[in-house]
TIPA-289861 format. One line per field, with one value per residue: x, y, z of N, C-alpha, C in turn; residue in three letters; residue number from 0. Coordinates in Angstrom, 2 decimals, always signed. Example, Ala and Ser with C-alpha at 12.3 -4.5 7.8 and 13.67 -1.06 7.14 Angstrom:
n_east = [+13.19  +12.85];
n_north = [-5.69  -2.25];
n_up = [+7.80  +7.08];
ca_east = [+12.30  +13.67];
ca_north = [-4.50  -1.06];
ca_up = [+7.80  +7.14];
c_east = [+13.20  +12.90];
c_north = [-3.30  +0.03];
c_up = [+7.80  +7.87];
aa = [ALA  SER];
i = [0  1];
//
This chain:
n_east = [+69.88  +67.46  +68.14  +70.05  +68.45  +66.69  +68.47  +69.33  +66.89  +66.23  +68.38  +68.04  +65.15  +63.78  +64.58  +64.25  +63.44  +63.82  +65.02  +64.47  +62.21  +63.09  +65.00  +63.42  +62.12  +64.28  +65.93  +67.95  +67.42  +64.88  +65.52  +67.19  +65.35  +63.42  +65.02  +65.52  +62.94  +62.50  +64.33  +63.47  +61.61  +58.90  +58.46  +56.95  +54.38  +51.42  +50.64  +48.15  +47.35  +47.48  +49.78  +52.83  +56.39  +57.48  +55.44  +55.55  +58.11  +57.78  +55.56  +55.44  +58.04  +60.90  +62.28  +60.27  +58.14  +59.29  +59.87  +57.30  +56.22  +57.97  +57.35  +54.68  +55.00  +56.60  +54.99  +52.89  +50.61  +50.55  +48.86  +48.73  +47.46  +45.07  +46.26  +46.10  +44.30  +44.27  +42.67  +44.09  +43.34  +44.30  +43.66  +40.86  +40.25  +41.83  +43.02  +45.34  +46.40  +47.35  +49.08  +49.33  +51.27  +51.23  +53.25  +54.11  +54.36  +56.37];
n_north = [-13.19  -14.52  -17.15  -17.70  -17.49  -19.60  -21.79  -21.63  -22.04  -24.65  -26.05  -25.65  -26.22  -25.14  -22.58  -19.07  -16.10  -13.31  -10.85  -10.47  -8.96  -6.40  -6.12  -5.99  -3.46  -1.79  +1.16  +0.99  -1.48  -1.00  +0.99  -0.39  -2.31  -0.67  +0.38  -1.91  -2.51  -0.20  -0.59  -2.73  -4.36  -3.91  -1.39  +0.68  -0.17  +0.21  -0.66  -2.42  -0.33  +1.78  +3.26  +4.06  +3.62  +6.00  +7.79  +7.75  +8.82  +11.41  +12.53  +12.13  +11.67  +9.57  +9.31  +10.29  +8.54  +6.06  +6.57  +6.90  +4.36  +2.79  +3.71  +2.85  +0.03  -0.40  +0.47  -1.25  -0.71  -1.09  -2.52  -4.84  -4.54  -6.54  -8.66  -7.88  -9.80  -11.61  -13.70  -15.69  -16.99  -20.20  -22.17  -24.40  -25.62  -24.66  -22.06  -19.59  -17.94  -14.70  -12.66  -9.45  -7.28  -4.39  -1.38  -1.15  -3.75  -5.06];
n_up = [+6.52  +7.05  +6.47  +8.43  +10.76  +10.32  +10.39  +13.08  +14.41  +13.66  +14.73  +17.48  +18.76  +20.96  +21.23  +21.75  +20.01  +20.96  +20.38  +17.74  +17.12  +17.77  +15.79  +13.49  +13.54  +13.54  +12.48  +10.46  +9.26  +8.15  +6.29  +4.50  +3.62  +2.34  +0.32  -1.17  -2.10  -3.59  -5.58  -7.09  -9.79  -9.46  -8.50  -9.59  -9.44  -7.74  -4.35  -2.33  -0.81  -2.50  -2.85  -4.49  -4.86  -5.84  -5.17  -2.39  -2.02  -3.10  -1.77  +1.20  +1.79  +2.21  +4.78  +6.58  +6.06  +6.80  +9.50  +10.56  +10.02  +11.56  +14.15  +14.34  +14.18  +16.43  +18.61  +18.37  +16.85  +14.13  +11.49  +9.08  +5.76  +3.93  +1.27  -2.25  -4.52  -7.57  -9.86  -12.27  -15.34  -16.31  -18.07  -18.66  -16.20  -14.18  -12.14  -11.47  -8.55  -8.01  -5.76  -4.39  -2.51  -0.31  -0.05  +2.60  +3.50  +2.24];
ca_east = [+69.36  +66.44  +68.83  +70.63  +67.37  +66.20  +69.48  +69.28  +65.63  +66.31  +69.37  +67.54  +63.71  +63.27  +65.17  +63.35  +64.06  +63.29  +65.59  +64.03  +61.28  +63.91  +65.65  +62.43  +61.86  +65.53  +65.94  +68.83  +66.70  +63.82  +66.13  +67.61  +64.14  +62.85  +65.93  +65.28  +61.65  +62.67  +65.20  +62.94  +60.81  +57.54  +58.46  +55.93  +53.08  +50.91  +50.18  +46.73  +47.10  +47.50  +51.05  +54.00  +57.63  +57.59  +54.46  +56.09  +59.25  +57.34  +54.54  +55.83  +59.49  +61.28  +62.50  +59.00  +57.40  +59.90  +59.71  +55.91  +56.10  +58.71  +56.56  +53.51  +55.44  +57.12  +53.94  +51.91  +49.40  +50.62  +48.00  +48.89  +46.25  +45.05  +46.86  +45.18  +44.40  +43.67  +42.70  +44.56  +42.95  +45.40  +43.01  +39.46  +40.06  +42.84  +43.27  +46.46  +46.14  +48.46  +48.88  +50.12  +51.34  +51.45  +54.64  +54.45  +54.55  +57.46];
ca_north = [-13.21  -15.55  -18.44  -17.87  -17.75  -20.96  -22.70  -21.59  -22.62  -26.10  -26.58  -25.57  -25.95  -24.39  -21.24  -17.92  -15.02  -12.09  -9.66  -10.38  -7.84  -5.19  -6.08  -5.63  -2.02  -1.03  +2.08  +0.51  -2.55  -0.40  +1.70  -1.42  -2.90  +0.27  +0.47  -3.10  -2.33  +0.87  -1.06  -3.87  -4.03  -3.54  -0.08  +1.56  -0.78  +0.55  -1.75  -2.34  +0.98  +2.77  +3.98  +3.57  +4.13  +7.41  +8.57  +7.89  +9.74  +12.77  +13.03  +12.23  +11.49  +8.27  +9.33  +10.43  +7.29  +5.01  +6.92  +6.60  +2.90  +2.29  +4.02  +1.96  -1.33  -0.40  +0.56  -2.32  -0.28  -1.43  -3.62  -5.00  -4.67  -7.80  -8.55  -7.83  -11.06  -11.71  -15.05  -15.67  -18.25  -21.01  -23.31  -24.51  -26.17  -24.19  -20.61  -19.25  -16.76  -13.76  -11.80  -8.22  -6.62  -2.95  -0.98  -1.37  -5.15  -5.66];
ca_up = [+7.87  +7.14  +6.47  +9.77  +11.71  +10.06  +10.90  +14.53  +14.88  +13.46  +15.66  +18.85  +18.65  +22.11  +21.25  +21.56  +19.25  +21.55  +19.75  +16.36  +17.02  +17.75  +14.48  +12.47  +13.50  +13.55  +11.34  +9.39  +8.58  +7.35  +5.17  +3.54  +3.04  +1.39  -0.83  -2.00  -2.78  -4.58  -6.65  -7.84  -10.98  -9.08  -7.83  -10.16  -9.24  -6.41  -3.51  -2.02  -0.21  -3.57  -2.85  -5.21  -4.27  -6.23  -4.39  -1.03  -2.08  -3.41  -0.87  +2.61  +1.91  +2.74  +6.23  +7.28  +5.88  +7.62  +10.91  +10.90  +10.01  +12.72  +15.35  +14.36  +14.52  +17.80  +19.63  +18.17  +16.15  +12.71  +11.05  +7.64  +4.95  +3.19  -0.05  -3.38  -5.24  -8.89  -10.41  -13.65  -15.97  -16.86  -18.70  -18.24  -14.85  -13.23  -12.05  -10.61  -7.73  -7.83  -4.59  -4.44  -1.21  -0.40  +0.20  +4.01  +3.81  +1.47];
c_east = [+68.35  +67.07  +69.43  +69.56  +66.83  +67.18  +69.44  +68.01  +65.64  +67.27  +68.87  +66.05  +63.14  +63.77  +64.12  +64.12  +63.50  +63.79  +65.17  +63.08  +62.04  +64.60  +64.68  +62.23  +63.12  +65.58  +66.81  +68.15  +65.62  +64.38  +66.57  +66.39  +63.50  +63.71  +65.75  +63.97  +61.79  +63.51  +64.63  +62.02  +59.38  +57.43  +57.37  +54.51  +52.58  +50.48  +48.69  +46.36  +47.13  +48.80  +52.08  +55.23  +57.78  +56.64  +54.95  +57.22  +58.80  +56.40  +55.03  +57.33  +59.80  +61.52  +61.19  +58.17  +57.95  +59.79  +58.30  +55.69  +56.78  +57.92  +55.35  +53.89  +55.86  +56.03  +52.78  +50.64  +49.42  +49.76  +48.14  +47.55  +46.25  +45.66  +45.79  +45.39  +43.69  +43.77  +43.07  +44.18  +44.15  +44.84  +41.61  +39.27  +40.98  +42.95  +44.39  +46.11  +47.41  +48.12  +49.84  +50.08  +51.48  +52.87  +55.05  +54.86  +55.75  +58.70];
c_north = [-14.35  -16.94  -18.72  -18.21  -19.16  -21.99  -22.78  -22.26  -24.13  -26.72  -26.61  -25.21  -25.13  -22.95  -20.16  -16.81  -13.67  -10.84  -9.50  -9.20  -6.53  -5.02  -5.58  -4.13  -1.17  -0.12  +1.60  -0.60  -1.99  +0.34  +0.71  -2.03  -1.96  +0.40  -0.74  -3.00  -1.29  +0.41  -2.20  -3.42  -3.62  -2.17  +0.85  +1.02  -0.42  -0.70  -1.59  -1.01  +2.10  +3.54  +3.28  +4.12  +5.62  +8.28  +8.78  +8.92  +11.19  +13.36  +13.22  +12.13  +10.17  +8.32  +9.44  +9.17  +6.20  +5.31  +6.59  +5.09  +2.30  +2.53  +3.10  +0.53  -1.40  -0.35  -0.42  -1.91  -0.59  -2.65  -3.76  -5.14  -6.02  -7.60  -8.52  -9.11  -10.97  -13.16  -14.95  -17.00  -18.94  -22.26  -23.44  -24.97  -25.57  -22.67  -20.38  -17.97  -15.94  -12.87  -10.64  -7.56  -5.12  -2.61  -1.18  -2.81  -5.77  -5.80];
c_up = [+8.03  +7.21  +7.84  +10.79  +11.55  +10.64  +12.43  +15.06  +14.74  +14.47  +17.10  +18.83  +19.81  +22.17  +21.00  +20.87  +19.72  +20.85  +18.29  +16.15  +16.95  +16.40  +13.41  +12.41  +13.67  +12.32  +10.17  +8.59  +7.67  +6.14  +4.09  +2.86  +2.02  +0.14  -1.75  -2.76  -3.88  -5.77  -7.47  -8.97  -10.64  -8.44  -8.33  -10.01  -7.84  -5.65  -3.23  -1.36  -1.25  -3.69  -3.74  -4.49  -4.59  -5.42  -2.96  -1.03  -2.28  -2.36  +0.56  +2.80  +2.59  +4.25  +7.03  +7.23  +6.80  +9.11  +11.39  +10.99  +11.24  +14.01  +15.46  +14.74  +15.97  +18.84  +19.41  +17.44  +14.66  +12.43  +9.55  +6.94  +4.25  +1.80  -1.12  -4.18  -6.58  -9.34  -11.89  -14.28  -16.62  -17.54  -18.15  -16.79  -13.79  -13.30  -11.06  -9.84  -7.61  -6.64  -4.65  -3.08  -1.40  +0.04  +1.66  +4.28  +3.12  +2.27];
aa = [MET  GLN  THR  LYS  LEU  HIS  ARG  TRP  ALA  VAL  ALA  ASP  PRO  GLY  ARG  ARG  PHE  ASP  ASP  LEU  PHE  ASN  PHE  VAL  TYR  ASP  PRO  ALA  THR  LEU  ILE  VAL  ALA  PHE  ALA  ARG  VAL  ALA  GLY  ASN  THR  GLY  ARG  ASP  THR  PRO  GLY  VAL  ASP  GLY  TRP  THR  VAL  ALA  ALA  VAL  GLU  GLN  THR  VAL  GLY  VAL  PRO  GLY  PHE  LEU  ASP  ASP  LEU  ARG  ALA  GLN  VAL  LYS  ASP  GLY  THR  PHE  ARG  PRO  LEU  PRO  VAL  ARG  GLN  ARG  LEU  ILE  PRO  LYS  GLY  PRO  TRP  PHE  ARG  LYS  THR  GLU  LYS  PHE  ARG  ASN  SER  ASP  HIS  ARG];
i = [0  1  2  3  4  5  6  7  8  9  10  11  12  13  14  15  16  17  18  19  20  21  22  23  24  25  26  27  28  29  30  31  32  33  34  35  36  37  38  39  40  41  42  43  44  45  46  47  48  49  50  51  52  53  54  55  56  57  58  59  60  61  62  63  64  65  66  67  68  69  70  71  72  73  74  75  76  77  78  79  80  81  82  83  84  85  86  87  88  89  90  91  92  93  94  95  96  97  98  99  100  101  102  103  104  105];
//
């Protein structure tokens, strides 16, 4: 999807993507996004909100979590939390910044 949007934006710089917002909070899109997060290696690492995939599944359930997230995005009340950052020393003059998102932002 991202590749298609990029191609369209480059081909027509004046193009507006009004339906993109509808795509973001579409239930099917959220289910696929959660399935991808649940299937990756970071599934056991909590985000900045302290939630892991397992905690979401056991506590509120995936449908409830996604319904709540969809409602927040749709009505404009969703506010992403800042990412958690850690500086990793890579020598005496250089530090690499690692950023970790929470489960809502993935």
